[in-house]
Residue, then its C-alpha position, 0 to 999 in steps of 0.5 A: m500500500d505504501l509503495f502504491l501511495n508513493y507511486i501515485e505521489t510520484l506520478f502527481f509530481l511528474g504530471i505537475v512538472v510536465l504541465i508546467g513545461v507545457i505552459i511555459g512552452r506555450v505562453f512564454k515560447l521558451s526554447i527547449k534548446n537552451i534548457s536542454i543545453f544546461n541539462e546535457f552540459c551540467l546536470t547529466p555529467l554530474f549524474i553520470f559521475g556520481s552514479i559511477i562513483l557510487v556503484e561497485i564496479n564488477l564484471s556483471l555491470l559490464w554485462i548490463v551495458i552489453f545486454a541492454f545495448l543488444l536488446m535495444s539494437v535487436v528490437s529497433i532493427l527488427s521493428w524497422k525492417l518488419t514495418e517497412k516489409f509488411t506495411a506501407e508506413k514510410t517512416g519504418n526507421l522512426v518506428g524502430l527508434c521508438a521501439g528501441m529507445g525508452n525514456s531511461g533518464n527523465y522518466g526512468i529515474p523517478i520510476v526506479k527510485v520509487l519502486f526500488g529506492s535511491n540506492i539502486v539508481p547508480l546501478y540503473s544508470l548503466f542502462i542509461v550508459a548503454q542507451i548513450i552508446y546505442t544512440a551514437t551508433v545503431g540509433y543514428y544508423i537507423a535514423s539516417r537510413e544508412q545515408r549519413p556517416m555514423m562518425d557524425a553521431v560519434k563526433f557529436v557524442l564525444k563532444l558531450p561532457l558526460v562522456y568525460a565525466g564517466l571516464l573521470a569517475l572510472i579512473i577515480q574509482l579504479g585507480y584511486p580507491d581512497t579518493s573514491t571513498q571520500v568522494e562517495t561520502f560527499i556525494l551521498q550527503y546530497w544524492d537524493w536532493f540532486l536526483n530530484i533536481v535532475i528529475g525535475m529538469g528532465l520533466l520540464i524539458m518533456g513538457l517543453g517538447f509537448a508544447s510544440m506538438k500539432i494535432h496532425d502529428f497523431k497518426i493512428k497507424f504509426q501509433t499502433l506500430v509504436f505501441l506493438t513494438r515498444f510495449g510488445l516486442f521489447p518486453l517479450l524479448t527481454v523476458l526471453f533473455i531473462i529466461i535464457d540467463q536464468q537457465f543457462l548463463h547465470l550472469l545477472t541477479t534478480e535485482i538486475y532482472h527487475l531493472f531490465i523489465i522496467f527498462s523494457i516498458l518505459p515510454c519513448a525517449i525524448t532523444i528520438t525527437i533530436l535524432a528525427a530532427m537531425t535526419n528529417i524524419e517527422p520529429g512531430r510524430a516522434a513527439a506525439a509517440i513520446l506523449t502517448t507512450t508516456i501516458f500509457a506507461t504511467f498506468f502500465i508500469p505499476i501493473v507489470a511491477y505488481l505482477w512481476f515483482 
């Protein structure tokens, strides 16, 4: 009962902040670009740095990144190719992106926090790392329909401070254990407070993105394909992967399985609109898919959590 009440409270908070973002975007015409720059160049690097410092580095963590990356890649490529082969939908690559890329940051962090507690967020951040790698490689490849060099995306990602924040955290944790302990002690004092700021800023950006949508961006056929792949194919392959690991590989723990389940049923990522804009593939449709899947996931996730956990 307490978990349910915490979830409802979190949803209320999410909705209010997103609504504020929509109002600001509509009334004051605030640019999502300026807010996103602050988020990507300040808050996100600090989040990645803190998460890597707080998590205990071991081989199983590498498997999280590898398997999350592979799942996203397989789901998105399958969705893309099957959509273009069996339907007349011309934006099959956008369906693939929506299927493979969940909102692991802005939406995923508060959900993981309320379901499992703040202590699990550093471990969950590895899924975000996997998605960053996916975005710079497979994601960009799909978005550009193989027509633009992947190095463009790699160069873009290498300009992001979060990459170097993560590397610095790894160097400190692996090479200077005493310093790592001191930094960890300092971070823990402010971790919950900082997470709330990261979550709030991400939700504000979501609202600003929704403010620019038009009614003609909502296409029933496109939305149906996105829902079938995002909430059908992705969780199905994730459960299959978990069964294989439980029966044969024995690489991951039950705690990590739970994170994979949540990761597989998140709504579409805001990053999709950026990729769509970069490659001219209907960013409006991407924004509409983000909105509808976010609304659906809000009710779908607690049902899955109740049945699975």
